[in-house]
DOKOLZA-105789 format. One record per atom (N, C-alpha, C): residue in one letter; x, y, z. Coordinates in steps of 0.02 Angstrom, whole numbers, plus 50000, padded with zeros to 5 digits. Example, Ala and Ser with C-alpha at 12.3 -4.5 7.8 and 13.67 -1.06 7.14 Angstrom:
a506604971650390a506154977550390a506604983550390s506424988850354s506844994750357s506455000250394
END
This chain:
m507025541351832m507175541451911m507275535651945e506755531051916e506965524351949e507505520651933g507835522851881g508415519851855g509005522051905l508895529351923l509435532751973l509335529952045r508695527252064r508695524152124r508965517052133l508885514052071l509205508152072l509865508152072f510115512552037f511025514252042f511225516252102w510805520552141w511055523052192w511045517552247f510545513852251f510405507352291f511045502052279g511145500152219g511655496352197g512315498752230w512505505352216w513055508852237w513185507452307v512625508652356v512685507552423v512885500652443i512495495752414i512635488352416i513305486652410c513595489552349c514275488952338c514835490952379q514655496152415q515115498852463q515025493752525v514355491152547v514345485652597v514755479952571r514785478152511r515125472052494r515925473452505r516145478652491r516805480152497r516975480852577w516515483552610w516615483752687w516575475652725m516275472652689m516215465552709m516775461052676s517225463752637s517745459952599s517405453952559m516885455752521m516545450652481m516695452852396p517165447752373p517435449752311p516885447952259s516855451052188s516475449252145s516475443152126t516845436952139t516855431052118t516415427152161d516135430652212d515595425552262d514995424252222e514875418552232e514185415252212e513795414552271n513225418652280n512765418052335n512195413752333f512175407752381f511775401452377f511085403052415f510555401952397f509905403952424f509535397852413a509255393852460a508795388252458a508145390252460n507765388652424n507055390952415n506695386952450s505995389252474s505465385052505s505025382152453e504635377452479e504205374252423e503725380052389r503475384752429r503065389652392r503265395452359s504075394652357s504395401152325s504245406252368l504205405752433l504065412952469l504755414052504y505145411652490y505805412652512y505985420152514r505955423352457r506115430652445r505715434952486i505165432752481i504695437352531i504845436852610v504925430252630v505025429752710v505735432452724r506155430852681r506925433352699r506915442252682g506495443752645g506465451752632g507005455052623m507285459852663m507895463052648m508585459852627i508575453752671i509315449652657i509335447352597t508835444452560t508945441852490t508945448852446e508395453352457e508535459252403e509155462552409a509475464652467a510045468152473a510675463452440i510635458152457i511325454552435i511225452452366e510585450552335e510535449152269e510625455252224r510335460352232r510445466452197r511195468952195g511515469052252g512185471852263g512665467052225e512505459752232e512955455552195e512915456052123l512415456752096l512325456652031l512645463052002m512695468852036m512935475052011m513675473352022a514005470252071a514645469752080a514835464952042g514635461752014g514825455251956g514825448551994g514465448652044g514425440952077g513705438752034s513695431952063s513115428152041s512675425152102i512105422752076i511615420052126i511465412252102a511425409052155a511235401752139a510555400652182l509995398252148l509455397352190l509205390452172t508965387552232t508745379752224t508025380952230e507685375952201e506945374252199e506635374552277r506985371152313r506785370252386r507225369852442f507195370952500f507665370152552f507615363452577s508285361252583s508375353552607s508805354652658a508675351252721a509175352452773a509795347652756s509545340652736s510005335852734s510505337052676r510195341252619r510635341152567r510915348952545y510845352852596y511085359852591y511785360452571f512225357852607f512975358252591f513155355352520k512765350152515k512975346152445k512635351452391q512145354752399q511875358152339q512315364552333a512585368052388a513065372652394a513635370952353k513925364452363k514555361652330k514415361352256a513795358552241a513535356452164a513625363852133l513395368252173l513145375352132l513825379452138g514275378052178g514785383052193g514705389352228g514215388352279g514115394152316g514605395752372t514865401852386t515325403952426t515005407952489v514485410752478v514025414752538v513425411552543g513295409452598g512455407252610g512155411952652s511565410452649s511065415152698s510495410552717l510435410552786l510105406352819l509705410052887f509195407452915f508955410052980f509015404053029a508725405153090a508745401153149a508515394253130a507875394353104a507515388053100a507915383853056p508095384952986p508475380452941p509165378652977i509525382553024i510115380453051i509975375053098r509355375753134r509245369753185r509075363553144m508715365953092m508565358553038m509145355653021i509565359253002i510305356452980i510565351553031l510665354653088l510995351953138l510565345053167s509925346553162s509535340153186s509645332953144k509845334653075k510015328253032k510635325153047e510585318653028e511175314453039e511815317052997y512295318853043y512885322353010y513225318552965d513485321652904d513815316852851d514465321252856p514975317852874p515735322352863p515905325052807a515635322552743a515835323952672a515485331452671d515015333852723d514745340452703d515325345652734r515785343952774r516255349152797r516695349952732d516855346652680d517165348952623d516625353252574n516615359652591n516075363352548n516365370352523p516135374352484p516555379952464p516085386252500l515655384852549l515505392152583l515945394152638r516205400552627r516715402752670r516305406752714l515775408952715l515325412452763l514665411852750i514185411152807i513565410752802i513245416452855l512765420852815l512405426952839l511735423352873f511615425452929f510985422552962f510675427953008a510015426953012a509655431153052a509275428053109q509015430153161q508695427353213q509245423653261s509095423453328s509505421453384s509545413253365v510145411553382v510485404553385v510885404653445g510805398153488g511175397753542g511925396253529q512385397953580q513105398653574q513325390353561q512975385553586q513215378353574q513045376753506e512525379453475e512275378253416e512755381453351l512875387553382l513375391653338l514015387853328d514355385553381d514975382453390d514945375853340q514445372153361q514375365153321q514305366453245f513895371053226f513725371353153f514475373853126e514815378053142e515535380553116e515925375753118d515975370653177d516445365453183d516255360353126q515625358653123q515485352653089q515525354753010f515355360152991f515315362952922f515925367452898n516365368152935n516965371852921n516855378152890t516405382852917t516185388452891t516125393452934l516065399752919l515945405852972l515235408352974l515115409353033l514345412353027l514325419653042y513855424253017y513825430853044y513095432853037q512905435453119q512285436753122q512135443953103l511625444853067l511375452953046l510635453853071y510545460553066y509845460553082y509535465653024g508935465153005g508595468852963g507875466952944m507465471452909m506755469652895m506585472452822t506135470252798t505825472452737t505815480852731e505565482852787e505575490752795e506245494852790t506795491352821t507395494552810t507815493852749v507455490952697v507735491752632v508405486252635g508955489052671g509575485652685g509745482152741i510335481652751i510535477852819i510735483952874p510415486452921p510735491652962p511115489053014l511135482953036l511545479653095l511765472653066m512465472053080m512705465053068m513445464053093n513675458953112n514325457453134n514725458253070q515315461853069q515695463253016q516185455953009p516395454052955p516925448352941p517635452252963h517735458352990h518305459553017h518485458453090g518935453753097g519015452953178g518505446553195t518485445753252t518105440153274t517345443253288p516825439153254p516155441753270p515945438453339n515395442353363n514985440153422n514285437653403n514165430953377n513615430853353n512945429853400l513165431753459l512565431553510l512165438753507s512605443153474s512295451253460s512095449853385i511855455853367i511655456753303i512075462753265g512655464353306g513145467053268g513055474553276r513525478853239r513505485953246r513245489253176p513045495553172p512775498353119p513285497153058t512895497152993t513265496552928t513235503952907l513625503752848l513805509152814l513045512052791g512895518652796g512285521652771g511815521952816y511945519352877y511395519552938y511575521053000e510995524053037e511125525553105e510655521953148v510885520253198v510345515753233v510405517253318k509905518453343k509825519253415k509275516453450l509175516553516l508705512453549l508385517653591i507695517353591i507225523053621i506815519053667d506495523653712d505975521553753d505265523453732e504815523053772e504085523753749e503935530853727e504365534753758e504235542353744e504595544653675g505035539753655g505515542053603g506215544353618n506335543653688n506945546353709n507495540853704e508175541553690e508635537753684e508755534253762v508915527853751v508955525653823v509725524453836p510075524253890p510755523853891p510995516153889a511685515653877a511905509053852a511735503453905g511575498053891g511465493153948g510665491953951q510365497453942q509545497253948q509205495353891t508685491853889t508225489453836t507775495053800g507815495753735g507365500353699g507285497553634q506795502053601q506565499053537q507115501253486i507355497353440i507695498653391i507415504153336a507745509553328a507555513853284a508165515053229v507905515353165v508355516053112v508295522253073k508745525653067k508775531853032k509025530452955g508575534452912g508635533352836g508345537852796i508415536952733i507965541952687i507445537752665p506875539152674p506235536052659p506275535452575g506035529152555g506075528152481g506785525252459r507355526652491r508005525152481r508285518852538t508385522152587t508765517952645t508245514652692i507735518452688i507095513852726i506545514752690m506055510852704m505355511352667m505095518052650k504805518952597k504355525652580k503795525452627g503395520652627g502855518852667g502435512352653y501945510952686y501515504252685y500945506352630f500825501852584f500445503552527f499695505452547k499485511652529k498775513452540k498715513052623n499175513752664n498975514452731n499495519652767p499255525752764p499625531752783p499625532152871e499125529052889e499095529452964e499705525453003a499725518352964a500215514052984a500955517252971t501035520952908t501585523452888t501865528552947a501375532852959a501605538353007a501775535453079a501495529953096a501665527853167a502255524553164t502565522253096t503195519053092t503775522553081v503625527653036v504205532053017v504015538753043q504515541453083q504405547453125q505105551953120n505005557853084n505605561953082n506285557653054g506055554752998g506585550852968g506805543653010w506605542653062w506735536253100w506235530953093l506525525053074l505995519653064l505985515953126l505355515353158l505275511653230l505075504753205t505565499653225t505505492853210t505075488253245g504815490053298g504445485353354g504865480453380d505635481153373d506045476853408d506295480053465n506455476653515n506885478753568n507605475153569a508105479753591a508755476953600a509145481453652r509655478953670r510135483753715r510755484953674l511145490353702l511805490753674l512285489353727g512835484753709g513235481253755g513795485253758e514275484453812e514905488553819e515345488153771d515255482753719d515675481953662d515425484853606g514995489553615g514745493153549g514215489253501r514145483253526r513635479053497r512875479853502f512425478853470f511785478153490f511585470953503y511185469153547y510935463853567y510155462953565f509895458853524f509235457053513f508805455553578v508335458353602v507955455853654v507345452953647d506965455453611d506315453653592d505895457453541r505355454753518r504815458353487r504425462353537l504265469353537l503845472753572l503345468253602k502925466753539k502355463053554k502465455753584d503005452853603d503135447253629d503475448353712m503385455353728m503495455753793m503025454353832i503155451253894i502615448253935i502575452853998k502055455454018k501865460354079k501675454954129r502115454054185r501955448754231r502045451654305s501535453854340s501495457054410s501955463554402g501805467454359g502175473954348g502845474154321e503115467054308e503755466754282e503745464954205n504225467554168n504195466054091n504665459754095v504515454954054v504975448754045v504925447453969a505535447653949a505665445953879a505655438353855a505155437453809a505085430253811a505585426453777g506065430153729g506715427553707g507185425453755e507235428453818e507665427353866e507535420553898v506875420053909v506605413453940v506765407153882e506635410053830e506725403553771e507365402453765s507875407753761s508545405753761s508755401153826v508635402853880v508825397253936v508525390853927l507955390853901l507665382753893l508055379153839t508215383853784t508535379353726t509345377253747d509505380953802d510185379253829d510275372753870h509535369453878h509545363753918h509725357853861e510095353453888e510315348553838e509775344253802a509175343753830a508575339853807a508295343653759v508255350253763v507815355253731v508015356253653y507745355453605y507895356653539y507635363453523e507075366353532e506705372253522e506175373153574a506195380453592a505635382953629a505185389153618v504565388853643v504255395553634v503965397753693v503935403453702v503545406253768v503135411953751v502575411953779v502005416253764v501785418153836g501505425353829g501175427453886g500265426053875v500075423053933v499335422153929v498885425953987p498375427653978p497985432354019p497955428454089d498015432354145d497965430054219d497635435654260p497165433954294p496795437554332p497135440654393i497665437454417i498245440654472i498715444054444k499185440554398k499805443254381k499835447654308d499155449154292d499105452454221d499145446854170e499805444654169e499995439854121e500385433354145a500265427354133a500625421254158a501155419254104i501555415654122i502145414054069i502035407054057k501885404753990k501795397453964k502395396953910a502695391053925a503205388853885a503005382953858f503305381353785f503165375553764f503855372853724v503925366653729v504785364153706v504645358853664i505025358153615i505125351853585i505775349253605l505855343053613l506395339753642l506845336253585h507475335553588h507875332053548h507655324553532d507795321553481d507585314653464d507885309653515g507525306453554g507735302453603g507865304953666a507905310653680a507955315553736a507435314153775t507375315153851t506955315153891t506925320453946a506405323553963a506395328754022a505805329954036t505615331154109t504935332654128t504875339954128s504205341954131s504055348654134s504405351854205e504285347754269e504555350054323e505355350954327e505735345654279e506385346454278e506585353254234l506255354554198l506335360854160l506245367454200l505675367454232l505595372354273l506145372954332d506405368054353d506965369154397d507565370554377y507685370154311y508145372354273y508175379754262c507565381654245c507445389554240c507525392454302r507275389654355r507265393454424r508015394554447e508515390254424e509225390554446e509655396254394r509195398554342r509525402454295r509125409354278l508565410054309l508255415754292l507945418254362a507715424954358a507435427854420a506735425354427n506525425054491n505935421854505n505305424054455f505235430954439f504765433054412f504765430654326k505395428554311k505405426754228k505335418754232v505315415754282v505175408254280v504535406554256p504435402554199p503815400354167p503285398154231d502635398754221d502165395754255d502055388154252t502055387054181t501995380554148t502345379454094i502705373354083i502965371554029i502745365653999d502475364953934d502275359753909d502695356253849v502775349953851v503225345953797v502775344453734v502885347353678v502475345253622v502945342553559e502555341053505e502935337253461e503155341953403d502845348253398d503085352653347d502615358653355f502905364453321f502605370653323f502255373053252p501735376753249p501505378653190p502015382953157r502125382453087r502765384853055r502455387552987t502755392852964t502825394352892t503105390552852a503095391052780a503425385852737a504025385452733v504495390352764v505155389452777v505385388952839g504925385552887g505045383852955g504955388853011k504855394752997k504675399653042k504205398253094i504255399753157i503745397153210i503275403253208q502665401553198q502065405653201q501795405753278k502155410553305k502015411653384k501255414653389h501055418653347h500355419653358h499845414453356l499935409953319l499535404853317l499565399853382i500165399653406i500295396953475i499875399753529r499975405953529r499655410953562r498795411153569q498565409453509q497865408553489q497625401553527s498045397053515s497815389953543s497745390153606v498195394053646v497985394053716v497495397353733l497275403053704l496655407053717l495975404053704t496015399953660t495355395853640t495245389853662
END
């Protein structure tokens, strides 16, 4: 039975490969973290591509650890044609001194997850002569339910459209589908144990709360654009309730990272006796750049509604991160509260 499931899963991924125009000659390039947790953190992205690639005749190149300065050199040495990254490593690569020789690499496309600003997207593609395609998924979705297809021009500010084998909708707190343009939680329809998870190990309560009538509730908010693409808004738990208004931390972070001096930003909600929650932002500046908190607040005031402007902005040296560079926002939130 397990063999049948593996065959079925591989068949689905092979269909995705055909849909993505990925030939069997592709060599997929994955740069591992120091603790070899990359497979876990990347979850469904690594699983889906690896198992589909092998069944379709492709190959996998794994490095011992991720290196921002050597990423493209490793890809060239290993003959990688399709890469996989997420936002933090992309920014790490861009922050290193640019080596023009890295433009000569075999990577024809790189799949990535998590939001990256348009300026960074353009810079990355221009410097390294490759194409980026943003996708969306999680361990619980098994495969990739949303992505920008390599047919036509991608919009990498979006997480794309539903892929083969998946149905996606956005719902409100009562489970009702929201109209296009409005923010709602991403719900993914699939077959438990096949296209979505069967359940959490020995946790039936969490399973029941997450999988309802064949729909997996992701805990992520998005909106459906007029172009038919989904646009990630924020994690439900990262929504800030300020004076009765919902503020997406990701929207404020996006505005801050558009500032020429800001390398990275994190926004959290902190308890406030009057506003319910206050908005607190933390930023890391580019090497050699300068910007005061007040300058950054003025920048936000020009681009955000008043209720979305942070109450305070702190300039810091770095954020707590996982082994692969992902920001640990919960630790930042805890540091504010202690």
